[in-house]
KELUMKOL-390867 format. One record per residue: residue in one letter; residue number from 1; x, y, z of N, C-alpha, C, CB in turn. Coordinates in steps of 0.05 Angstrom, whole numbers, always signed. Glycine has a CB too. Example, Ala and Ser with C-alpha at 12.3 -4.5 7.8 and 13.67 -1.06 7.14 Angstrom:
# residues 2
r / k / n_c1 / n_c2 / n_c3 / ca_c1 / ca_c2 / ca_c3 / c_c1 / c_c2 / c_c3 / cb_c1 / cb_c2 / cb_c3
A / 1 / +264 / -114 / +156 / +246 / -90 / +156 / +264 / -66 / +156 / +226 / -89 / +181 .
S / 2 / +257 / -45 / +142 / +273 / -21 / +143 / +258 / +1 / +157 / +282 / -12 / +114 .
This chain:
# residues 73
r / k / n_c1 / n_c2 / n_c3 / ca_c1 / ca_c2 / ca_c3 / c_c1 / c_c2 / c_c3 / cb_c1 / cb_c2 / cb_c3
M / 1 / +49 / +301 / -152 / +31 / +282 / -164 / +2 / +291 / -156 / +36 / +253 / -154 .
P / 2 / -16 / +291 / -175 / -43 / +299 / -170 / -57 / +279 / -151 / -59 / +303 / -196 .
P / 3 / -77 / +288 / -136 / -91 / +269 / -119 / -107 / +250 / -136 / -110 / +284 / -100 .
V / 4 / -114 / +227 / -123 / -130 / +207 / -137 / -158 / +218 / -140 / -130 / +179 / -121 .
S / 5 / -169 / +216 / -164 / -195 / +227 / -168 / -217 / +210 / -154 / -201 / +228 / -198 .
P / 6 / -240 / +222 / -148 / -261 / +207 / -135 / -270 / +183 / -152 / -285 / +225 / -131 .
R / 7 / -268 / +185 / -178 / -276 / +161 / -195 / -258 / +138 / -189 / -274 / +168 / -225 .
V / 8 / -232 / +142 / -185 / -214 / +120 / -180 / -219 / +110 / -151 / -185 / +129 / -183 .
R / 9 / -222 / +128 / -132 / -227 / +119 / -105 / -253 / +104 / -102 / -227 / +144 / -86 .
G / 10 / -271 / +109 / -119 / -297 / +95 / -119 / -295 / +67 / -132 / -318 / +110 / -132 .
G / 11 / -272 / +61 / -143 / -268 / +35 / -155 / -276 / +32 / -184 / -282 / +15 / -139 .
R / 12 / -285 / +54 / -197 / -293 / +53 / -224 / -269 / +57 / -243 / -315 / +74 / -230 .
D / 13 / -271 / +47 / -267 / -249 / +49 / -286 / -245 / +78 / -294 / -254 / +32 / -310 .
A / 14 / -220 / +86 / -298 / -214 / +113 / -308 / -189 / +110 / -325 / -209 / +133 / -284 .
V / 15 / -186 / +129 / -343 / -163 / +128 / -361 / -137 / +131 / -344 / -164 / +151 / -382 .
G / 16 / -118 / +114 / -350 / -92 / +115 / -337 / -91 / +101 / -310 / -84 / +143 / -333 .
T / 17 / -111 / +86 / -303 / -111 / +72 / -277 / -107 / +42 / -282 / -138 / +77 / -262 .
I / 18 / -102 / +28 / -260 / -100 / -1 / -261 / -129 / -11 / -261 / -83 / -13 / -237 .
L / 19 / -137 / -21 / -284 / -165 / -30 / -287 / -169 / -56 / -271 / -172 / -35 / -316 .
G / 20 / -190 / -56 / -255 / -197 / -80 / -240 / -180 / -84 / -215 / -194 / -103 / -258 .
Y / 21 / -163 / -65 / -207 / -148 / -69 / -182 / -168 / -68 / -159 / -126 / -47 / -179 .
P / 22 / -168 / -88 / -142 / -188 / -89 / -121 / -184 / -67 / -101 / -186 / -116 / -106 .
L / 23 / -205 / -52 / -96 / -204 / -29 / -78 / -197 / -39 / -50 / -231 / -15 / -78 .
D / 24 / -207 / -62 / -42 / -200 / -72 / -15 / -170 / -77 / -12 / -215 / -98 / -9 .
A / 25 / -158 / -87 / -33 / -129 / -91 / -33 / -114 / -65 / -30 / -120 / -106 / -58 .
L / 26 / -123 / -44 / -44 / -111 / -18 / -42 / -112 / -7 / -14 / -124 / +2 / -62 .
Y / 27 / -136 / -9 / -2 / -139 / +0 / +26 / -120 / -15 / +45 / -168 / -3 / +35 .
E / 28 / -118 / -41 / +41 / -101 / -58 / +57 / -71 / -49 / +55 / -104 / -87 / +50 .
E / 29 / -62 / -45 / +30 / -35 / -37 / +25 / -29 / -10 / +38 / -29 / -36 / -5 .
V / 30 / -48 / +9 / +34 / -44 / +36 / +45 / -43 / +35 / +75 / -67 / +55 / +35 .
A / 31 / -62 / +21 / +87 / -62 / +19 / +117 / -37 / +6 / +127 / -87 / +3 / +126 .
F / 32 / -28 / -14 / +114 / -4 / -29 / +123 / +21 / -11 / +122 / +1 / -54 / +105 .
I / 33 / +25 / +3 / +100 / +48 / +21 / +97 / +46 / +44 / +117 / +51 / +31 / +68 .
A / 34 / +22 / +57 / +118 / +18 / +80 / +135 / +23 / +72 / +164 / -10 / +92 / +131 .
Y / 35 / +13 / +49 / +172 / +16 / +40 / +200 / +46 / +36 / +207 / +1 / +14 / +204 .
H / 36 / +61 / +23 / +190 / +88 / +16 / +196 / +108 / +40 / +192 / +97 / -7 / +179 .
F / 37 / +103 / +56 / +173 / +121 / +79 / +167 / +111 / +106 / +176 / +127 / +80 / +137 .
H / 38 / +86 / +107 / +186 / +74 / +132 / +195 / +73 / +152 / +172 / +89 / +143 / +219 .
W / 39 / +68 / +143 / +148 / +66 / +160 / +125 / +37 / +169 / +122 / +76 / +147 / +99 .
D / 40 / +32 / +193 / +113 / +4 / +202 / +109 / -8 / +190 / +83 / +3 / +232 / +108 .
L / 41 / -34 / +192 / +81 / -49 / +180 / +59 / -39 / +190 / +32 / -78 / +187 / +62 .
D / 42 / -34 / +216 / +29 / -25 / +226 / +3 / +2 / +215 / -5 / -24 / +256 / +4 .
R / 43 / +19 / +211 / +14 / +46 / +200 / +8 / +43 / +171 / -2 / +65 / +202 / +32 .
V / 44 / +27 / +155 / +12 / +24 / +127 / +4 / +10 / +125 / -22 / +9 / +111 / +26 .
L / 45 / -12 / +140 / -26 / -27 / +139 / -52 / -10 / +150 / -75 / -53 / +155 / -49 .
G / 46 / +10 / +167 / -69 / +27 / +178 / -89 / +47 / +158 / -101 / +42 / +201 / -79 .
L / 47 / +50 / +135 / -87 / +68 / +114 / -97 / +56 / +100 / -121 / +74 / +94 / -74 .
E / 48 / +73 / +92 / -140 / +64 / +75 / -162 / +56 / +48 / -150 / +86 / +72 / -184 .
H / 49 / +39 / +34 / -163 / +29 / +8 / -153 / +53 / -11 / -147 / +10 / -5 / -173 .
G / 50 / +72 / -13 / -165 / +94 / -31 / -161 / +111 / -23 / -137 / +112 / -32 / -186 .
D / 51 / +115 / +3 / -133 / +130 / +12 / -110 / +116 / +6 / -84 / +136 / +42 / -112 .
R / 52 / +89 / +10 / -84 / +73 / +5 / -61 / +74 / -25 / -54 / +44 / +14 / -65 .
A / 53 / +72 / -42 / -74 / +74 / -71 / -69 / +101 / -79 / -59 / +67 / -86 / -96 .
R / 54 / +122 / -66 / -68 / +149 / -72 / -59 / +152 / -64 / -30 / +170 / -57 / -76 .
W / 55 / +142 / -41 / -22 / +143 / -32 / +7 / +128 / -52 / +24 / +132 / -4 / +10 .
V / 56 / +105 / -61 / +15 / +89 / -81 / +31 / +106 / -106 / +35 / +63 / -88 / +16 .
A / 57 / +119 / -116 / +14 / +136 / -140 / +16 / +160 / -135 / +34 / +146 / -148 / -12 .
E / 58 / +172 / -112 / +33 / +195 / -106 / +50 / +187 / -105 / +79 / +209 / -80 / +41 .
I / 59 / +165 / -91 / +85 / +155 / -89 / +112 / +149 / -117 / +123 / +130 / -71 / +114 .
S / 60 / +137 / -134 / +106 / +130 / -161 / +114 / +155 / -177 / +121 / +114 / -175 / +92 .
R / 61 / +176 / -174 / +105 / +201 / -188 / +111 / +213 / -178 / +137 / +222 / -183 / +88 .
I / 62 / +213 / -152 / +142 / +223 / -141 / +167 / +207 / -153 / +191 / +221 / -110 / +167 .
N / 63 / +181 / -153 / +188 / +164 / -164 / +210 / +169 / -194 / +214 / +135 / -160 / +203 .
Q / 64 / +173 / -209 / +193 / +178 / -237 / +195 / +204 / -242 / +210 / +179 / -250 / +167 .
R / 65 / +225 / -228 / +202 / +251 / -231 / +216 / +249 / -224 / +246 / +273 / -214 / +203 .
A / 66 / +235 / -202 / +252 / +231 / -193 / +279 / +216 / -215 / +295 / +217 / -166 / +281 .
N / 67 / +195 / -226 / +283 / +180 / -246 / +297 / +196 / -272 / +302 / +155 / -254 / +280 .
E / 68 / +213 / -279 / +283 / +230 / -302 / +286 / +251 / -298 / +308 / +244 / -309 / +259 .
E / 69 / +262 / -274 / +309 / +282 / -267 / +329 / +268 / -267 / +357 / +295 / -240 / +324 .
F / 70 / +244 / -256 / +359 / +230 / -256 / +384 / +223 / -284 / +393 / +204 / -239 / +381 .
A / 71 / +215 / -301 / +375 / +208 / -329 / +382 / +233 / -344 / +391 / +195 / -343 / +358 .
G / 72 / +256 / -337 / +380 / +281 / -351 / +387 / +294 / -341 / +412 / +300 / -349 / +365 .
A / 73 / +284 / -319 / +423 / +296 / -307 / +447 / +287 / -320 / +472 / +291 / -278 / +448 .
């Protein structure tokens, strides 16, 4: 997959991108996945938006269960 162009990283519209996707939300998703899975930036940015959102949800569920188990111990 080609790298994200500077136009997209700058938050401006480009052909074939998700128009209006908040750049802050993208940074948050990337940081969250990279932190938990130790994936590099290119790997996380290479994910389709839907896949990235799914990984965020799955990591959140794992964390929630772990927190509940810790609180119950």
